[in-house]
Structures are given as C-alpha cells and as structure tokens.
MARDO-259357 format. One record per atom (N, C-alpha, C): residue in three letters; y, z, x. Coordinates in steps of 0.02 Angstrom, whole numbers, padded with zeros to 5 digits, always signed. Layout:
N
ALAYZX/...
//
This chain:
342
MET+02219+03472+02154/MET+02199+03475+02091/MET+02173+03392+02083/ASN+02179+03346+02132/ASN+02147+03269+02144/ASN+02109+03265+02139/GLY+02065+03194+02108/GLY+02031+03156+02112/GLY+01948+03210+02081/THR+01890+03209+02078/THR+01854+03211+02002/THR+01828+03290+02057/GLU+01829+03334+02082/GLU+01795+03381+02112/GLU+01840+03426+02062/LYS+01818+03477+02026/LYS+01839+03515+01979/LYS+01857+03607+02017/GLU+01907+03609+02039/GLU+01907+03694+02066/GLU+01906+03754+01977/THR+01882+03801+02004/THR+01863+03830+01940/THR+01915+03883+01941/TYR+01949+03907+01901/TYR+02012+03968+01918/TYR+01990+04017+01845/GLU+01956+04092+01845/GLU+01963+04126+01819/GLU+01984+04143+01709/VAL+02038+04094+01729/VAL+02124+04097+01681/VAL+02145+04054+01707/VAL+02148+04024+01636/VAL+02190+03929+01644/VAL+02247+03951+01591/VAL+02319+03987+01612/VAL+02359+03972+01552/VAL+02404+03912+01541/VAL+02387+03880+01486/VAL+02437+03834+01477/VAL+02515+03833+01448/GLY+02549+03838+01487/GLY+02621+03850+01460/GLY+02657+03939+01524/GLY+02700+03904+01514/GLY+02742+03940+01613/GLY+02815+03969+01527/GLY+02802+03982+01483/GLY+02863+04037+01462/GLY+02848+04101+01482/ALA+02892+04138+01427/ALA+02863+04214+01436/ALA+02795+04228+01426/ALA+02777+04218+01380/ALA+02697+04242+01321/ALA+02665+04220+01396/GLY+02640+04130+01423/GLY+02603+04121+01479/GLY+02641+04167+01525/LEU+02691+04165+01555/LEU+02697+04191+01602/LEU+02688+04264+01629/SER+02699+04285+01558/SER+02670+04387+01562/SER+02598+04375+01593/ALA+02550+04335+01522/ALA+02476+04339+01557/ALA+02462+04342+01618/ALA+02495+04290+01669/ALA+02488+04263+01716/ALA+02479+04322+01772/LEU+02521+04356+01748/LEU+02554+04398+01815/LEU+02513+04446+01813/ILE+02478+04484+01751/ILE+02449+04540+01733/ILE+02387+04520+01776/LEU+02363+04472+01776/LEU+02311+04439+01779/LEU+02341+04442+01856/GLY+02374+04412+01883/GLY+02356+04389+01961/GLY+02361+04487+01977/ARG+02397+04497+01959/ARG+02409+04589+01978/ARG+02331+04631+01977/SER+02275+04612+01932/SER+02226+04607+01937/SER+02173+04577+01992/ARG+02211+04527+02013/ARG+02166+04500+02048/ARG+02128+04437+02042/ARG+02119+04412+01985/ARG+02112+04368+01942/ARG+02127+04309+01991/SER+02098+04253+02002/SER+02108+04189+02017/SER+02163+04128+01961/VAL+02213+04117+01931/VAL+02221+04087+01870/VAL+02291+04043+01906/LEU+02278+03981+01841/LEU+02308+03926+01856/LEU+02364+03949+01815/VAL+02427+03934+01808/VAL+02482+03908+01754/VAL+02482+03846+01749/VAL+02490+03809+01681/VAL+02504+03719+01676/VAL+02565+03731+01632/ASP+02612+03726+01677/ASP+02676+03702+01628/ASP+02735+03648+01628/ALA+02710+03618+01557/ALA+02758+03556+01553/ALA+02802+03546+01566/GLY+02841+03610+01551/GLY+02911+03612+01569/GLY+02980+03602+01505/GLU+02957+03635+01446/GLU+02974+03619+01387/GLU+02989+03687+01359/PRO+03023+03733+01358/PRO+03046+03781+01348/PRO+03083+03769+01278/ARG+03060+03822+01228/ARG+03110+03820+01137/ARG+03144+03822+01177/ASN+03196+03885+01219/ASN+03252+03898+01225/ASN+03301+03867+01266/ALA+03288+03799+01316/ALA+03297+03787+01339/ALA+03367+03754+01311/PRO+03398+03723+01254/PRO+03467+03705+01219/PRO+03508+03759+01257/ALA+03480+03851+01251/ALA+03516+03911+01257/ALA+03541+03927+01300/ALA+03612+03934+01292/ALA+03641+03913+01369/ALA+03642+04001+01408/HIS+03622+04072+01357/HIS+03593+04129+01358/HIS+03546+04130+01324/MET+03493+04208+01340/MET+03461+04215+01320/MET+03484+04296+01289/GLN+03475+04311+01228/GLN+03503+04399+01235/GLN+03432+04434+01179/GLY+03458+04514+01209/GLY+03395+04554+01159/GLY+03341+04555+01239/TYR+03353+04555+01285/TYR+03290+04564+01318/TYR+03325+04619+01352/PRO+03279+04688+01366/PRO+03328+04727+01400/PRO+03302+04724+01461/SER+03373+04725+01499/SER+03385+04720+01559/SER+03405+04647+01583/ARG+03372+04627+01564/ARG+03419+04525+01585/ARG+03450+04517+01478/ASP+03477+04526+01444/ASP+03512+04526+01400/ASP+03571+04472+01434/GLY+03603+04400+01406/GLY+03644+04366+01434/GLY+03631+04306+01469/MET+03558+04324+01506/MET+03519+04283+01553/MET+03497+04203+01544/PRO+03516+04167+01572/PRO+03489+04087+01573/PRO+03421+04106+01572/PRO+03407+04078+01509/PRO+03358+04062+01513/PRO+03289+04035+01591/ALA+03334+03979+01590/ALA+03312+03920+01657/ALA+03308+03975+01708/GLU+03364+04023+01722/GLU+03356+04059+01773/GLU+03296+04142+01775/PHE+03288+04129+01710/PHE+03240+04201+01702/PHE+03181+04172+01728/LEU+03175+04114+01693/LEU+03089+04088+01699/LEU+03083+04063+01782/ALA+03126+04072+01804/ALA+03105+04045+01876/ALA+03108+04098+01903/GLU+03146+04154+01898/GLU+03121+04204+01892/GLU+03057+04271+01910/VAL+03032+04224+01831/VAL+02956+04275+01839/VAL+02934+04222+01890/ARG+02913+04170+01849/ARG+02896+04120+01927/ARG+02896+04147+01969/ARG+02933+04142+01978/ARG+02934+04188+02066/ARG+02873+04241+02085/GLU+02898+04308+02055/GLU+02850+04365+02045/GLU+02798+04363+02019/VAL+02755+04299+01980/VAL+02667+04264+01967/VAL+02652+04257+02044/ALA+02703+04210+02083/ALA+02666+04171+02122/ALA+02667+04229+02165/GLY+02674+04282+02181/GLY+02688+04345+02239/GLY+02627+04350+02231/TYR+02583+04344+02193/TYR+02508+04388+02149/TYR+02468+04324+02180/GLY+02490+04268+02212/GLY+02433+04249+02237/GLY+02421+04181+02144/VAL+02469+04163+02116/VAL+02439+04140+02042/VAL+02482+04081+02077/GLU+02444+04016+02048/GLU+02477+03945+02060/GLU+02505+03918+01985/LEU+02544+03877+02019/LEU+02595+03857+01963/LEU+02589+03763+01976/VAL+02549+03755+01929/VAL+02610+03671+01943/VAL+02625+03641+01857/ARG+02662+03604+01871/ARG+02710+03566+01825/ARG+02658+03513+01797/ASP+02621+03515+01735/ASP+02588+03455+01716/ASP+02566+03494+01652/ARG+02533+03464+01632/ARG+02527+03445+01552/ARG+02442+03442+01521/VAL+02410+03486+01494/VAL+02342+03491+01478/VAL+02331+03442+01402/THR+02282+03394+01462/THR+02264+03371+01373/THR+02208+03376+01320/ALA+02170+03400+01360/ALA+02097+03450+01318/ALA+02058+03497+01383/ALA+02042+03537+01344/ALA+01991+03573+01382/ALA+01919+03587+01330/ASP+01865+03565+01347/ASP+01812+03535+01321/ASP+01773+03625+01351/PRO+01731+03649+01302/PRO+01690+03676+01332/PRO+01619+03674+01323/ASP+01598+03711+01364/ASP+01512+03704+01376/ASP+01486+03749+01391/ALA+01401+03722+01393/ALA+01332+03801+01371/ALA+01364+03847+01374/ALA+01391+03878+01451/ALA+01406+03921+01455/ALA+01489+03979+01412/GLY+01504+03949+01372/GLY+01565+03966+01336/GLY+01604+03954+01376/GLU+01633+03924+01433/GLU+01699+03902+01469/GLU+01710+03845+01476/PHE+01740+03829+01507/PHE+01813+03749+01499/PHE+01816+03684+01561/ASP+01820+03650+01535/ASP+01825+03598+01567/ASP+01898+03575+01561/VAL+01936+03572+01612/VAL+02032+03586+01561/VAL+02032+03484+01601/ALA+02063+03445+01592/ALA+02099+03405+01584/ALA+02157+03403+01591/LEU+02190+03389+01632/LEU+02277+03367+01642/LEU+02294+03306+01653/ALA+02345+03280+01619/ALA+02397+03234+01609/ALA+02388+03212+01697/GLY+02404+03257+01739/GLY+02411+03201+01801/GLY+02362+03161+01831/GLY+02295+03194+01782/GLY+02238+03153+01826/GLY+02191+03224+01836/GLY+02202+03293+01875/GLY+02155+03329+01892/GLY+02115+03372+01851/GLN+02066+03374+01888/GLN+02026+03420+01814/GLN+02010+03462+01845/VAL+02026+03541+01797/VAL+01984+03615+01850/VAL+01948+03636+01776/HIS+01908+03697+01810/HIS+01855+03726+01755/HIS+01897+03794+01766/ALA+01899+03813+01668/ALA+01901+03881+01655/ALA+01875+03928+01633/ARG+01831+04000+01684/ARG+01800+04037+01613/ARG+01830+04064+01572/ARG+01907+04062+01555/ARG+01960+04085+01499/ARG+02010+04037+01486/LEU+02027+04046+01446/LEU+02096+03974+01417/LEU+02149+04038+01389/VAL+02222+04045+01411/VAL+02292+04063+01368/VAL+02312+03994+01356/VAL+02356+04018+01264/VAL+02360+03952+01262/VAL+02447+03971+01249/ALA+02492+03932+01309/ALA+02562+03991+01277/ALA+02627+03936+01256/THR+02582+03865+01216/THR+02613+03811+01222/THR+02674+03811+01179/GLY+02690+03872+01145/GLY+02745+03880+01118/GLY+02768+03831+01018/LEU+02838+03814+01029/LEU+02829+03775+00957/LEU+02909+03724+00963/VAL+02914+03699+00895/VAL+02953+03640+00911/VAL+02993+03677+00876/ASP+03083+03672+00861/ASP+03109+03645+00818/ASP+03139+03599+00783/GLU+03100+03587+00739/GLU+03112+03511+00666/GLU+03182+03514+00642/LEU+03238+03516+00659/LEU+03317+03518+00632/LEU+03305+03457+00587/PRO+03373+03515+00529/PRO+03378+03469+00479/PRO+03418+03395+00488/ASP+03415+03358+00477/ASP+03432+03278+00475/ASP+03497+03271+00452/ILE+03537+03294+00494/ILE+03637+03311+00473/ILE+03659+03288+00518/PRO+03687+03242+00509/PRO+03735+03241+00602/PRO+03772+03313+00618/GLY+03758+03289+00710/GLY+03808+03339+00718/GLY+03767+03390+00741/VAL+03712+03413+00706/VAL+03667+03468+00706/VAL+03627+03470+00779/ALA+03600+03434+00792/ALA+03568+03408+00824/ALA+03602+03417+00911/GLU+03678+03348+00902/GLU+03733+03384+00934/GLU+03754+03456+00980/ARG+03751+03506+00917/ARG+03774+03561+00940/ARG+03730+03636+00962/TRP+03642+03610+00936/TRP+03604+03619+00931/TRP+03610+03704+01001/GLY+03579+03757+01021/GLY+03596+03809+01037/GLY+03673+03830+01072/ARG+03709+03796+01024/ARG+03766+03794+01066/ARG+03839+03837+01013/ASP+03864+03783+00964/ASP+03883+03833+00913/ASP+03818+03821+00816/VAL+03788+03802+00862/VAL+03733+03806+00787/VAL+03694+03836+00799/ILE+03664+03867+00780/ILE+03611+03924+00799/ILE+03571+03926+00716/HIS+03529+03977+00749/HIS+03473+03994+00692/HIS+03429+04075+00676/CYS+03462+04101+00719/CYS+03453+04187+00726/CYS+03484+04215+00722/PRO+03498+04251+00696/PRO+03551+04316+00701/PRO+03557+04372+00762/TYR+03486+04377+00759/TYR+03457+04410+00833/TYR+03463+04377+00893/CYS+03453+04331+00900/CYS+03471+04279+00938/CYS+03535+04257+00972/HIS+03571+04245+00926/HIS+03639+04227+00968/HIS+03708+04224+00905/GLY+03658+04271+00856/GLY+03728+04313+00806/GLY+03782+04332+00824/TYR+03747+04376+00895/TYR+03831+04414+00890/TYR+03882+04381+00926/GLU+03841+04332+00971/GLU+03907+04306+01002/GLU+03953+04255+00937/GLY+03940+04236+00919/GLY+04000+04222+00826/GLY+04017+04251+00792/ARG+04017+04344+00814/ARG+04009+04389+00785/ARG+04119+04371+00760/ASP+04142+04398+00709/ASP+04209+04376+00679/ASP+04222+04317+00668/GLU+04177+04269+00673/GLU+04199+04219+00665/GLU+04172+04167+00582/PRO+04217+04131+00577/PRO+04189+04084+00494/PRO+04113+04059+00499/ILE+04068+04087+00508/ILE+04015+04062+00497/ILE+03994+04032+00420/GLY+03978+03968+00426/GLY+03904+03932+00398/GLY+03841+03945+00387/VAL+03797+03957+00315/VAL+03730+03962+00348/VAL+03728+03884+00286/LEU+03655+03855+00307/LEU+03636+03830+00251/LEU+03570+03844+00246/TYR+03571+03826+00164/TYR+03511+03873+00112/TYR+03462+03825+00144/GLY+03403+03862+00155/GLY+03331+03845+00174/GLY+03293+03876+00130/LYS+03239+03838+00089/LYS+03213+03844+00055/LYS+03186+03923+00055/ALA+03131+03916+00142/ALA+03095+03967+00164/ALA+03116+04052+00178/PHE+03172+04032+00197/PHE+03194+04141+00178/PHE+03285+04116+00111/GLY+03273+04061+00093/GLY+03315+04050+00016/GLY+03410+04128+00063/THR+03440+04166+00042/THR+03489+04189+00041/THR+03491+04231+00093/HIS+03416+04264+00103/HIS+03430+04296+00186/HIS+03468+04300+00230/GLN+03452+04248+00256/GLN+03500+04242+00339/GLN+03576+04244+00315/ALA+03618+04213+00270/ALA+03692+04249+00218/ALA+03672+04311+00213/LEU+03657+04341+00212/LEU+03643+04397+00207/LEU+03668+04451+00264/LEU+03581+04421+00318/LEU+03602+04472+00368/LEU+03655+04446+00406/PHE+03708+04412+00408/PHE+03752+04350+00459/PHE+03808+04411+00446/SER+03818+04428+00361/SER+03857+04428+00341/SER+03878+04534+00361/GLN+03830+04536+00410/GLN+03849+04571+00434/GLN+03871+04593+00510/LEU+03902+04502+00529/LEU+03923+04536+00584/LEU+03978+04470+00581/SER+04008+04454+00521/SER+04083+04407+00513/SER+04096+04444+00441/ASN+04169+04414+00416/ASN+04185+04463+00352/ASN+04185+04377+00306/ASP+04166+04333+00363/ASP+04192+04280+00331/ASP+04113+04225+00350/VAL+04066+04237+00306/VAL+04014+04211+00272/VAL+04022+04157+00220/THR+04002+04106+00221/THR+03996+04049+00159/THR+03920+04010+00169/LEU+03907+04039+00135/LEU+03815+03990+00112/LEU+03842+03934+00103/PHE+03796+03862+00105/PHE+03794+03805+00100/PHE+03717+03792+00049/LEU+03729+03781-00024/LEU+03654+03752-00062/LEU+03650+03675-00032/HIS+03696+03649-00011/HIS+03674+03564+00018/HIS+03626+03556-00021/ASP+03647+03518-00087/ASP+03597+03496-00139/ASP+03548+03541-00160/VAL+03559+03596-00158/VAL+03511+03657-00198/VAL+03536+03659-00269/ASP+03524+03665-00320/ASP+03554+03684-00382/ASP+03554+03761-00385/ALA+03626+03754-00429/ALA+03643+03840-00410/ALA+03608+03864-00469/ASP+03594+03848-00495/ASP+03544+03858-00571/ASP+03482+03900-00568/ALA+03441+03852-00494/ALA+03401+03881-00457/ALA+03393+03964-00434/LEU+03428+03977-00404/LEU+03453+04039-00384/LEU+03447+04120-00406/PRO+03395+04146-00399/PRO+03386+04225-00446/PRO+03474+04257-00455/ASP+03476+04293-00524/ASP+03544+04321-00524/ASP+03523+04385-00477/ALA+03466+04394-00443/ALA+03499+04439-00407/ALA+03520+04416-00369/ASP+03487+04348-00312/ASP+03519+04313-00281/ASP+03574+04322-00260/TRP+03609+04315-00318/TRP+03695+04314-00325/TRP+03728+04362-00335/GLN+03685+04430-00349/GLN+03707+04496-00358/GLN+03751+04518-00265/MET+03709+04503-00265/MET+03679+04524-00170/MET+03745+04496-00136/LEU+03732+04425-00154/LEU+03786+04371-00115/LEU+03846+04407-00111/ALA+03864+04420-00188/ALA+03943+04424-00191/ALA+03920+04526-00170/ALA+03886+04564-00185/ALA+03890+04625-00132/ALA+03925+04618-00061/ALA+03899+04575-00027/ALA+03910+04554+00047/ALA+03950+04511+00067/GLY+04004+04468+00026/GLY+04073+04462+00014/GLY+04063+04403+00043/VAL+03985+04362+00036/VAL+03971+04275+00041/VAL+03996+04237-00011/SER+04036+04215+00011/SER+04065+04152-00020/SER+03999+04109-00020/VAL+03986+04049-00068/VAL+03930+03989-00090/VAL+03993+03907-00121/VAL+03968+03875-00082/VAL+03993+03820-00089/VAL+03933+03759-00108/THR+03934+03745-00164/THR+03892+03695-00172/THR+03914+03613-00163/GLY+03859+03577-00183/GLY+03854+03507-00142/GLY+03816+03492-00044/ALA+03801+03419-00068/ALA+03773+03432-00005/ALA+03818+03413+00084/VAL+03788+03457+00128/VAL+03821+03431+00196/VAL+03802+03377+00203/ALA+03871+03324+00235/ALA+03835+03249+00251/ALA+03870+03252+00324/GLU+03901+03305+00353/GLU+03907+03309+00431/GLU+03935+03376+00461/LEU+03934+03382+00497/LEU+03979+03461+00553/LEU+03998+03373+00591/VAL+04094+03441+00593/VAL+04132+03413+00601/VAL+04155+03428+00677/VAL+04170+03395+00734/VAL+04175+03439+00794/VAL+04245+03392+00820/GLU+04308+03446+00847/GLU+04347+03432+00881/GLU+04356+03465+00973/ASP+04354+03424+01016/ASP+04356+03459+01061/ASP+04309+03514+01094/ASP+04273+03485+01095/ASP+04206+03475+01101/ASP+04186+03549+01078/ARG+04204+03570+01013/ARG+04223+03639+00987/ARG+04203+03613+00900/LEU+04144+03631+00852/LEU+04141+03646+00800/LEU+04190+03659+00772/THR+04217+03610+00710/THR+04265+03640+00691/THR+04265+03638+00577/GLY+04205+03618+00595/GLY+04196+03631+00502/GLY+04122+03576+00471/ALA+04118+03600+00443/ALA+04059+03535+00386/ALA+04090+03487+00323/ARG+04069+03469+00350/ARG+04107+03399+00291/ARG+04040+03386+00254/LEU+04077+03387+00174/LEU+04027+03365+00127/LEU+04026+03325+00118/THR+03970+03268+00078/THR+03969+03203+00048/THR+04024+03177-00012/ASP+04043+03229-00027/ASP+04102+03224-00090/ASP+04161+03205-00064/GLY+04192+03228+00009/GLY+04223+03210+00050/GLY+04283+03293+00075/ARG+04246+03353+00048/ARG+04274+03415+00088/ARG+04247+03434+00141/THR+04301+03462+00146/THR+04283+03499+00220/THR+04303+03561+00229/VAL+04252+03629+00239/VAL+04255+03678+00242/VAL+04258+03693+00322/ALA+04321+03744+00329/ALA+04303+03753+00385/ALA+04257+03816+00402/ARG+04240+03797+00492/ARG+04197+03859+00512/ARG+04170+03845+00601/SER+04162+03868+00626/SER+04161+03864+00715/SER+04069+03914+00714/VAL+04045+03936+00659/VAL+03979+03927+00687/VAL+03914+03914+00635/PHE+03865+03878+00629/PHE+03849+03850+00585/PHE+03760+03874+00576/VAL+03725+03909+00561/VAL+03664+03918+00534/VAL+03624+03887+00503/VAL+03590+03841+00537/VAL+03533+03807+00502/VAL+03452+03850+00495/PRO+03420+03807+00459/PRO+03357+03838+00451/PRO+03312+03785+00517/THR+03269+03809+00539/THR+03229+03754+00585/THR+03158+03752+00547/ARG+03125+03701+00530/ARG+03055+03678+00546/ARG+03007+03707+00593/MET+02965+03738+00598/MET+02974+03779+00672/MET+02879+03748+00659/VAL+02875+03730+00713/VAL+02806+03684+00680/VAL+02775+03667+00784/PRO+02689+03734+00786/PRO+02673+03764+00840/PRO+02632+03684+00876/ARG+02650+03690+00961/ARG+02640+03653+00982/ARG+02552+03677+00981/ASP+02514+03644+00929/ASP+02427+03687+00957/ASP+02400+03610+00939/ALA+02396+03571+00960/ALA+02370+03527+00958/ALA+02300+03542+01013/LEU+02310+03574+01042/LEU+02259+03587+01102/LEU+02197+03639+01053/LEU+02219+03690+01034/LEU+02196+03760+00976/LEU+02173+03725+00916/ALA+02191+03661+00895/ALA+02177+03596+00847/ALA+02109+03597+00870/ALA+02083+03552+00927/ALA+02056+03513+00957/ALA+01973+03559+00963/LEU+01996+03630+00980/LEU+01947+03688+00991/LEU+01931+03714+00939/GLY+01957+03683+00858/GLY+01896+03728+00819/GLY+01948+03777+00777/ALA+02013+03803+00815/ALA+02053+03857+00808/ALA+02061+03873+00736/ARG+02050+03921+00693/ARG+02055+03934+00633/ARG+02134+03946+00642/THR+02173+03942+00589/THR+02214+03958+00557/THR+02251+04005+00497/LYS+02297+04019+00500/LYS+02322+04066+00449/LYS+02405+04049+00418/GLU+02409+04043+00328/GLU+02493+04025+00324/GLU+02522+04079+00347/THR+02587+04081+00345/THR+02645+04128+00394/THR+02700+04081+00318/PRO+02757+04118+00334/PRO+02830+04084+00305/PRO+02837+04033+00352/ALA+02793+04019+00382/ALA+02837+03956+00428/ALA+02797+03905+00424/GLY+02701+03911+00365/GLY+02670+03864+00384/GLY+02612+03892+00434/PRO+02580+03848+00435/PRO+02517+03881+00471/PRO+02545+03886+00528/PHE+02510+03927+00567/PHE+02481+03947+00648/PHE+02421+03988+00663/ALA+02391+03996+00713/ALA+02340+04016+00743/ALA+02330+04071+00741/ASP+02260+04067+00693/ASP+02228+04156+00653/ASP+02201+04196+00714/ILE+02258+04223+00743/ILE+02232+04297+00801/ILE+02210+04371+00795/ASP+02166+04391+00848/ASP+02167+04478+00809/ASP+02216+04514+00864/PRO+02215+04602+00847/PRO+02307+04600+00887/PRO+02297+04586+00959/THR+02244+04580+00996/THR+02249+04555+01058/THR+02279+04485+01104/GLY+02253+04448+01038/GLY+02274+04374+01052/GLY+02236+04331+01034/LEU+02180+04369+01036/LEU+02111+04308+01065/LEU+02091+04274+00975/THR+02102+04204+00989/THR+02063+04158+00899/THR+01996+04160+00917/SER+02012+04109+00832/SER+01949+04132+00819/SER+01918+04094+00877/VAL+01901+04085+00949/VAL+01871+04030+00978/VAL+01852+04095+01026/PRO+01788+04095+01056/PRO+01775+04144+01129/PRO+01807+04098+01183/GLY+01825+04168+01197/GLY+01864+04140+01293/GLY+01926+04127+01274/VAL+01961+04118+01221/VAL+02015+04084+01196/VAL+02087+04103+01153/TRP+02121+04139+01214/TRP+02193+04172+01188/TRP+02237+04122+01166/ALA+02293+04140+01108/ALA+02339+04090+01113/ALA+02397+04147+01109/VAL+02458+04148+01109/VAL+02520+04206+01130/VAL+02585+04186+01124/GLY+02624+04218+01097/GLY+02692+04196+01099/GLY+02688+04148+01042/ASN+02755+04104+01028/ASN+02759+04052+00982/ASN+02708+04010+00962/ALA+02678+03993+01005/ALA+02603+03967+00975/ALA+02573+04001+00933/ALA+02588+04067+00923/ALA+02518+04123+00870/ALA+02581+04137+00839/GLY+02636+04134+00832/GLY+02697+04153+00773/GLY+02747+04129+00763/PRO+02790+04114+00721/PRO+02829+04075+00712/PRO+02918+04147+00761/ALA+02881+04202+00749/ALA+02940+04262+00761/ALA+02943+04284+00804/GLU+02924+04262+00859/GLU+02887+04288+00936/GLU+02964+04285+00980/GLN+03017+04321+00968/GLN+03063+04323+01006/GLN+03041+04296+01085/VAL+03097+04317+01133/VAL+03086+04323+01204/VAL+03036+04370+01232/VAL+03072+04441+01230/VAL+03023+04484+01227/VAL+02958+04525+01187/ASN+02952+04486+01143/ASN+02891+04490+01094/ASN+02857+04450+01148/ALA+02866+04372+01148/ALA+02831+04332+01180/ALA+02775+04397+01261/ALA+02836+04380+01295/ALA+02823+04415+01338/ALA+02755+04464+01338/SER+02772+04544+01297/SER+02719+04587+01268/SER+02654+04560+01242/ALA+02648+04491+01210/ALA+02603+04496+01213/ALA+02556+04431+01234/GLY+02574+04404+01309/GLY+02564+04369+01362/GLY+02529+04434+01379/TYR+02563+04502+01393/TYR+02545+04574+01438/TYR+02487+04583+01396/ARG+02481+04597+01346/ARG+02420+04598+01323/ARG+02381+04594+01331/ALA+02362+04503+01304/ALA+02316+04491+01311/ALA+02281+04483+01380/GLY+02325+04503+01423/GLY+02314+04487+01504/GLY+02290+04544+01510/THR+02304+04604+01487/THR+02239+04653+01492/THR+02161+04650+01453/PHE+02176+04636+01409/PHE+02114+04613+01361/PHE+02056+04556+01416/ILE+02071+04513+01424/ILE+02058+04451+01460/ILE+02021+04478+01512/ASN+02045+04519+01575/ASN+02059+04569+01617/ASN+01982+04593+01613/THR+01982+04631+01568/THR+01928+04682+01539/THR+01882+04634+01535/ASP+01887+04581+01457/ASP+01839+04545+01457/ASP+01782+04513+01524/LEU+01824+04449+01561/LEU+01808+04452+01626/LEU+01757+04528+01674/LEU+01774+04554+01667/LEU+01750+04648+01700/LEU+01691+04639+01673/HIS+01675+04667+01596/HIS+01616+04656+01546/HIS+01585+04627+01559/ALA+01618+04576+01559/ALA+01543+04511+01575/ALA+01495+04489+01640/ASP+01549+04526+01683/ASP+01533+04520+01763/ASP+01480+04555+01764/LEU+01485+04632+01750/LEU+01444+04689+01771/LEU+01367+04688+01722/GLU+01387+04645+01642/GLU+01335+04632+01609/GLU+01260+04597+01638/ARG+01319+04541+01674/ARG+01267+04507+01700/ARG+01235+04547+01772/LYS+01288+04579+01826/LYS+01201+04600+01845/LYS+01200+04624+01829/VAL+01192+04689+01788/VAL+01147+04736+01731/VAL+01082+04695+01731/ALA+01102+04614+01680/ALA+01025+04575+01674/ALA+00998+04564+01721/LEU+01036+04550+01770/LEU+00993+04508+01849/LEU+00928+04586+01848/ARG+00954+04626+01879/ARG+00925+04683+01901/ARG+00875+04725+01852/ARG+00882+04718+01775/ARG+00843+04710+01769/ARG+00791+04670+01755/SER+00774+04606+01771/SER+00760+04544+01784/SER+00708+04551+01829/GLY+00743+04589+01882/GLY+00717+04596+01963/GLY+00729+04546+01995/VAL+00808+04548+01983/VAL+00841+04490+02049/VAL+00886+04516+02061/PHE+00878+04556+02111/PHE+00945+04593+02130/PHE+00935+04593+02197/SER+01020+04610+02215/SER+00991+04604+02278/SER+01003+04689+02334/PRO+00971+04714+02366/PRO+00963+04777+02400/PRO+01028+04824+02406/GLU+01081+04756+02409/GLU+01159+04809+02421/GLU+01172+04821+02344/GLY+01158+04802+02290/GLY+01169+04806+02221/GLY+01131+04854+02212/GLU+01061+04890+02231/GLU+01023+04917+02233/GLU+01054+04995+02245/GLN+01071+04977+02310/GLN+01094+05041+02348/GLN+01145+05063+02304/ALA+01196+05022+02305/ALA+01272+05026+02245/ALA+01243+05067+02202/VAL+01196+05043+02153/VAL+01159+05088+02105/VAL+01140+05194+02112/ALA+01100+05144+02142/ALA+01095+05250+02188/ALA+01118+05293+02216/ARG+01194+05237+02240/ARG+01248+05285+02262/ARG+01292+05331+02197/ALA+01301+05277+02144/ALA+01340+05280+02074/ALA+01291+05351+02063/ARG+01222+05336+02047/ARG+01186+05378+02022/ARG+01186+05478+02054/GLN+01189+05449+02106/GLN+01196+05503+02168/GLN+01282+05531+02139/VAL+01328+05519+02146/VAL+01422+05552+02128/VAL+01422+05560+02048/SER+01383+05534+01990/SER+01371+05547+01947/SER+01302+05651+01938/GLN+01284+05649+01965/GLN+01236+05731+01988/GLN+01285+05761+02020/VAL+01315+05746+02059/VAL+01359+05783+02071/VAL+01425+05828+02061/SER+01439+05777+02014/SER+01512+05764+01960/SER+01467+05808+01898/GLU+01389+05836+01895/GLU+01388+05854+01831/GLU+01427+05907+01847/PRO+01415+05966+01780/PRO+01451+06009+01768/PRO+01391+06055+01790/ALA+01367+06142+01833/ALA+01319+06164+01846/ALA+01295+06199+01778/
//
C-alpha cells in the first residue's frame, strides 16, 4: 500500500478493536476482500483484564485482540497498523481512503470502528490509577472491588445512579458530591441513597491518596481524608468520530453527548458507511461491540451481494451480457421449473 497505486478492497474496516475485528471476521468468512486499519489505541488498554465476555471473562484485553487478529487473518483478511486520515466518496458512492503512512486504498464499503476516548476528571491521582483501582463501570470491574470501601465521584450525567449500583457490590459506599451543592439533590435521591446505605461526603476532592502502589483514600480540599480502596469516576466519553464528521454523518444526542446516528444494522446516514462499537454509542461493552460488528458484517455482505447482482441484471437488460451469463440464467430457469409442484 505504498506509492500512488490504489489497491481495491470490498470493505475497509477503520479500527481494530472487538467491533471492527468482528465485522472483519464475518466478512472474511463470506470471502470478501477486507482490510483492517488499526491505530492500536483500544479504549480498554489500561485495564489488566476484561470481564463479562462469555468464555473470555478475566482475559487481558491485549491477549484477546491478538487471538481475534489471528482468527481474522486466517480468513484472508489483511491487517495493518496505521491510521486513516481521510475517506473521500467518489461518483460511484465508493471511497478513496488515505492512510497516515502514505498509502492509499479504495473501498466499496467502510466500517468505522474507531471507538471513543474517556476524558477523566482533573483530579491528581485519577489518571495514574485509571483502569486499576480507579474505575467507571459496575459491570466492567465492579465485581473486582466487591466488599471494598468504594468511593463514587458524583457526575451530573448519571447523578446518584452509580453510587446506587455500586451499593449492590459493597456495604461501604460513599458518594463524593465534589463541589455539588447538597441542596441541589432532589429529596427522592436522598431517600434512595439512605435506603441503599450510601453515605455522602460534601466538599471538593483535591487528590487521591496512594501508598505502596495502592489507593488508600480521597483527600478533600479542606484537609479531610476519607479512606477508600476503590474510586469510581464519571468520564466524558468522546467518540473518535472525525472521519464520520468529515463524511457528513448525522449524529444524535445521548446522555453522554452526540454520537453517530445509525440504523439497527449500524448503517450511518452516509450510504456505504457503517459505524459500530463505541464509535456509535457510549454503552458498548466488548461483548456488545463484537455483536454490533458481527451484525454489520452480515448486512454489508448482503448489500454487496445485491449490488453486484443488480449490476449483472442491468447489464443483461442492456444487452451487455456474456454467453456464460445467459447460460446461467437458462439453467436457473430450468431448475425453477423442475422445482415447481405438479
């Protein structure tokens, strides 16, 4: 893929996480020519293990992706470590794809599986412990913090919801309002927190306290330290959607902000462009992302099949059709006639 000559693929997958590789897998098994362009920046890279994926629960994310890449390559899918910088539609509704490494390829269809970036609260210690004892999701890593003293930083998008969820995992959960006026919480929230046994701390969190490479607490700006060994933070989930935006794809509002507006198959508002995984939504765990990629792959294969067959039908109607094609049509008609009940 060096130089000026463009190699053509039926599908170019932008992103090599669970969603993109799952789409590539089903397309490879359908004998489509597929290129996966992977920048190597998976969202869950900081995590030591992934959870909630049947048969792969507790597996390190890097090992999981390496195994899926091996499977995908076995079906003839090409994988490159690079970054897509542009995808320009042509008159036929296909795409000229430019790579950061200088290569160019042509794609009949695109799958955008570029994921998202978690922007963390600007509190010293949060970034350093992220993916270890600083987490954000009760379903991803909450079980590993069970029965520990858990702190939950209040976030406007989810309110008290996270604290209530984590109260299922530990009897020692503290909600840190972090500069939020306690009077701003509805009475219903206070009642739910009390029913769940969640304690509440007012005041801003100045930093996380770490001793011997372990989180031990949260220090407030007034000097108080609350002992905690797990800390839950809200993140600002920002999709890596520059490519989709450049193509003019519509977005829709979600509780986490705007994400690609897709149909149930992952198709965006741009014909020929699918978005899957966290590029299309904030709540896609690894197992959900893999499912979305699989689903998109099946519909892309069908889309390509019908496009090719419709082209052949149009050529036949115009009189531009090979003798072999005419013979195939005749055979199909004979089979249809034989199959009809007497």
